[in-house]
C-alpha positions in Angstrom: 175.8 68.1 127.9 172.9 70.5 128.2 174.1 74.1 128.5 172.4 77.4 129.3 173.6 80.9 128.1 174.7 83.0 131.1 172.0 85.4 132.4 171.4 87.9 135.2 169.4 86.7 138.2 168.6 88.3 141.6 168.4 86.1 144.7 166.2 87.6 147.5 166.0 86.4 151.1 164.8 87.8 154.4 167.6 88.3 157.0 167.9 85.2 159.2 167.9 85.5 163.0 171.6 84.7 163.3 172.4 87.5 160.9 170.8 90.3 162.9 173.2 92.9 164.3 176.0 91.8 161.9 177.3 93.6 158.9 176.3 92.6 155.4 179.9 91.9 154.5 180.5 89.7 157.6 177.4 87.6 156.9 178.3 86.9 153.3 182.0 86.4 153.8 181.5 83.9 156.7 178.4 82.0 155.6 178.6 82.0 151.8 182.2 80.8 151.4 181.9 79.8 147.7 183.2 83.3 146.9 185.9 85.4 148.5 185.5 88.4 150.8 187.0 90.6 148.0 184.1 89.6 145.7 181.5 90.4 148.3 183.1 93.8 149.0 183.0 94.5 145.3 179.4 93.4 145.0 178.3 95.7 147.9 180.2 98.7 146.5 178.7 98.1 143.0 175.1 97.7 144.3 174.9 94.0 143.4 174.3 93.2 147.1 171.5 95.3 148.5 169.3 95.7 151.5 165.6 96.4 150.9 166.5 97.3 147.3 168.9 100.0 148.4 172.6 100.5 147.7 174.4 100.2 151.0 178.0 100.2 152.4 180.0 97.2 153.5 179.4 98.1 157.2 175.6 98.2 156.9 174.0 96.4 159.9 171.2 93.9 159.2 167.9 94.3 161.1 164.8 92.2 161.5 162.6 92.3 158.4 165.4 93.3 156.0 165.3 91.8 152.5 168.7 91.0 151.1 169.1 91.0 147.3 172.1 89.5 145.4 172.2 90.2 141.6 174.6 87.9 139.8 175.6 87.0 136.3 174.6 83.4 136.6 176.6 80.7 135.0 174.4 77.7 135.3 176.4 74.4 135.4 175.8 72.0 132.5 173.9 68.8 133.1 173.3 65.7 131.1 171.5 66.0 127.8 170.0 62.5 128.1 166.2 62.6 127.4 163.7 62.5 130.3 161.9 59.2 129.6 158.1 59.1 130.2 157.3 55.8 131.9 153.6 56.6 132.3 151.3 59.6 131.7 147.6 60.4 132.2 145.7 63.7 132.6 146.9 64.2 136.2 150.4 62.6 136.3 153.8 62.1 134.8 155.9 59.2 135.8 159.4 59.8 134.5 162.8 58.1 134.5 165.1 60.8 135.7 168.6 60.7 134.3 171.4 61.0 136.8 173.3 64.3 136.8 170.2 66.5 136.5 168.5 68.2 139.5 164.8 67.9 140.1 163.8 71.5 140.6 165.5 75.0 140.7 167.9 75.3 143.6 171.4 76.6 144.1 173.1 77.4 140.8 170.4 75.5 138.8 167.3 77.0 137.3 166.8 76.0 133.7 168.8 72.7 133.8 166.2 70.9 135.9 163.7 68.1 135.4 160.7 70.4 136.2 161.8 73.3 134.0 162.6 71.1 131.0 159.3 69.2 131.2 157.4 72.5 131.5 159.1 73.9 128.5 158.8 70.7 126.4 155.1 70.1 127.2 154.1 73.8 127.5 152.7 73.2 131.0 152.7 76.3 133.3 153.1 74.4 136.6 154.2 71.0 137.8 154.3 69.4 141.2 157.1 66.9 142.0 155.8 64.4 144.5 159.1 62.8 145.3 162.7 64.1 145.3 165.9 62.4 144.0 169.4 63.8 144.5 171.1 65.3 141.5 173.4 62.3 140.9 170.6 59.7 141.4 168.6 58.3 138.5 165.2 56.7 138.3 161.5 57.0 139.0 159.8 60.3 139.8 156.1 61.0 140.2 155.3 64.5 138.9 151.7 65.7 139.3 150.1 68.0 136.8 147.8 69.6 139.4 147.7 70.2 143.1 144.9 67.8 143.8 146.9 64.8 142.5 150.1 66.0 144.2 148.2 66.2 147.6 146.9 62.7 147.1 150.4 61.3 146.5 151.7 63.3 149.5 149.1 61.7 151.7 150.1 58.3 150.5 153.7 59.1 151.2 153.1 60.4 154.6 151.0 57.4 155.6 153.8 55.1 154.5 151.7 53.4 151.8 154.1 53.9 148.9 156.7 51.1 148.7 160.0 52.1 147.2 162.7 49.9 145.7 166.1 51.2 144.7 169.2 49.4 143.2 172.8 50.4 143.7 176.3 49.1 143.3 178.5 49.1 146.3 182.1 48.4 147.2 182.8 44.8 148.5 180.7 41.7 148.9 177.5 42.7 150.6 176.3 40.1 153.2 173.9 37.4 152.4 170.2 37.6 153.3 168.2 40.7 154.2 170.1 43.3 156.2 168.2 46.0 158.1 169.8 49.3 159.2 168.0 51.4 161.8 170.7 54.0 162.5 169.3 57.5 163.1 170.4 60.2 160.6 171.2 63.8 161.4 172.0 66.7 159.0 175.6 67.6 159.8 175.7 70.7 157.6 172.9 72.2 155.5 175.4 74.3 153.6 177.5 71.4 152.6 174.5 69.0 152.3 176.1 66.3 154.4 174.3 63.9 156.7 175.4 61.0 158.9 174.5 58.6 161.7 174.3 60.5 165.0 172.7 60.0 168.4 170.6 63.1 167.8 169.4 62.0 164.4 165.9 61.1 163.2 164.7 57.6 163.1 165.7 55.9 159.8 165.1 52.4 158.5 166.4 50.8 155.3 166.3 47.1 154.3 169.0 45.8 151.9 169.5 42.6 150.0 172.4 41.6 147.7 171.4 40.8 144.1 174.8 39.9 142.6 178.6 40.1 143.2 181.2 40.4 140.5 184.3 39.8 142.7 184.8 43.5 143.5 181.4 45.1 143.9 177.8 44.1 144.7 174.5 45.1 143.2 172.1 45.7 146.2 168.4 46.1 146.4 167.4 48.9 148.8 164.0 49.4 150.5 163.9 52.6 152.5 161.0 52.6 155.0 161.6 56.3 156.0 162.6 59.2 153.8 165.6 61.0 155.3 168.0 63.0 153.0 170.7 60.7 151.6 169.3 57.9 153.7 170.4 55.0 151.5 173.9 56.5 150.9 174.4 57.2 154.6 173.2 53.7 155.7 175.4 52.0 153.2 178.5 54.0 154.3 177.6 53.2 158.0 177.4 49.5 157.1 180.8 49.6 155.5 179.6 49.2 151.9 179.4 52.6 150.3 178.2 53.2 146.8 181.2 52.6 144.5 181.3 56.0 142.8 179.7 58.2 145.5 181.8 61.4 145.6 180.4 62.4 149.1 180.1 59.1 151.1 182.4 56.9 149.1 185.8 55.5 150.1 188.9 57.4 149.2 187.8 61.0 149.9 189.9 63.2 152.2 187.0 63.4 154.7 186.2 59.7 154.9 188.1 59.2 158.1 185.4 61.2 159.9 182.6 58.9 158.6 183.7 55.7 160.2 181.6 52.5 159.4 179.7 51.3 162.5 180.4 54.5 164.5 177.9 57.3 165.2 179.4 60.7 164.6 180.2 62.9 167.5 180.3 66.8 167.5 184.1 67.0 167.2 184.2 64.8 164.1 181.2 66.7 162.7 183.1 70.0 162.9 186.3 68.4 161.4 184.2 66.9 158.6 182.6 70.2 157.7 185.9 72.1 157.8 187.4 69.5 155.5 184.5 69.8 153.0 184.9 73.6 153.0 188.6 73.1 152.3 187.8 70.7 149.4 185.1 73.0 147.9 187.2 75.8 146.3 185.8 79.4 146.1 184.5 80.3 142.6 187.4 81.9 140.7 186.7 85.6 140.2 188.6 88.8 139.3 187.3 92.3 139.7 186.1 93.1 136.1 186.8 96.8 136.8 190.4 96.3 137.7 193.1 97.2 135.2 194.4 93.6 135.2 191.1 92.2 134.3 190.0 94.9 131.8 193.2 95.3 129.8 194.9 92.7 127.6 198.4 91.6 128.5 201.1 93.6 126.6 203.9 91.3 125.4 207.6 92.2 125.2 207.5 92.9 121.4 204.6 95.3 121.9 201.9 93.0 120.7 198.9 92.1 122.9 197.8 88.7 124.2 194.3 87.6 123.2 191.6 87.9 125.9 191.3 84.9 128.2 188.5 82.7 126.8 188.3 80.7 130.0 186.7 83.7 131.8 183.4 85.5 131.2 184.0 88.9 129.6 180.9 90.2 131.4 181.7 89.3 135.0 185.1 87.6 134.8 183.9 84.4 136.4 185.7 81.2 135.4 184.1 79.4 132.4 185.8 76.1 133.2 183.5 73.5 134.8 185.3 70.8 136.5 182.9 67.8 136.1 182.1 65.6 133.2 178.8 63.7 132.9 180.1 60.5 134.5 181.2 62.6 137.5 177.7 63.9 138.0 176.1 60.5 138.4 176.3 57.7 141.0 175.3 54.1 141.0 171.9 54.6 142.7 168.6 54.2 140.9 165.0 54.5 141.9 163.7 51.3 140.3 160.1 50.6 141.5 157.3 52.5 143.3 154.0 50.8 144.2 150.9 51.6 146.3 147.4 50.2 146.6 146.1 50.2 143.0 149.2 51.2 141.1 152.8 50.2 140.4 155.5 51.7 138.2 159.0 50.6 137.3 161.9 51.6 135.0 164.4 49.6 133.1 167.5 48.7 135.1 170.5 51.0 134.5 173.5 49.6 132.5 175.6 49.2 135.7 173.0 47.0 137.4 
């Protein structure tokens, strides 16, 4: 696994419209539920959460134009240490085979452990322009321009629908014979939880599928997305009743799967229940006040000796150092296999599971 030494980092953001007139503590405790209210109270009191660079109190009211800063001791999650394979390269473009389990660009808790950052560092290139996005657990082809002109050219081809994409995946069950087309509209159910599903208010989405093989339990399926909605292939396969076998979000067996019923479009009541269940499943980051006596002092045992410091927690910020996922839990059986357009075509080797 590729690991990064913890470092300090400050997030900055303008106050959103729905935050105006609310206290800083209320906004963070209700909208950023990966940490507890006690943590946010501590962060405000210690000046780690600021407004316009100023130390404020927990009852500070947010106003239009305010810039919120949040300085944290960042523990970046590990990702795969598999190499980023170069499929093709010229003076304007990288075509790479992205390993599953690695994000494309800095976002959320990731900054250094990303495709773009690693390539920039390995090739000593100051700026790169990813032309297509793949989810963190998805592997396969990525087009990364070395300059803005090439990036804009690829973006125009994408927007015009000129680029033909082919993915492969492994799904539960025996996928039907022949070509299957799914045109179910997809809506973002929750940006915070990054969950999407078929909904009457969704955006037009089209994917074509064809079974390539069946081993008695699962099928390898060729996927051709004609639109580019977030999680489109994963959502359409779930809707058809053949989810990707190891998909931790849309697969079978999750505690929230009853609210993503195959063949049924999601209604608002089910959407709320789904998001609540996802919040319940996503535990808050474990944290103790590093200034508290319990966190600062070693435990004194009955014989007067002291217990060694807890090596599962950061001695700087007391955050948990235990990461709950192994490499195989960061990847899914979905791979971007071939991209083609007028005048060019690129493809990768098929992954081992296909």
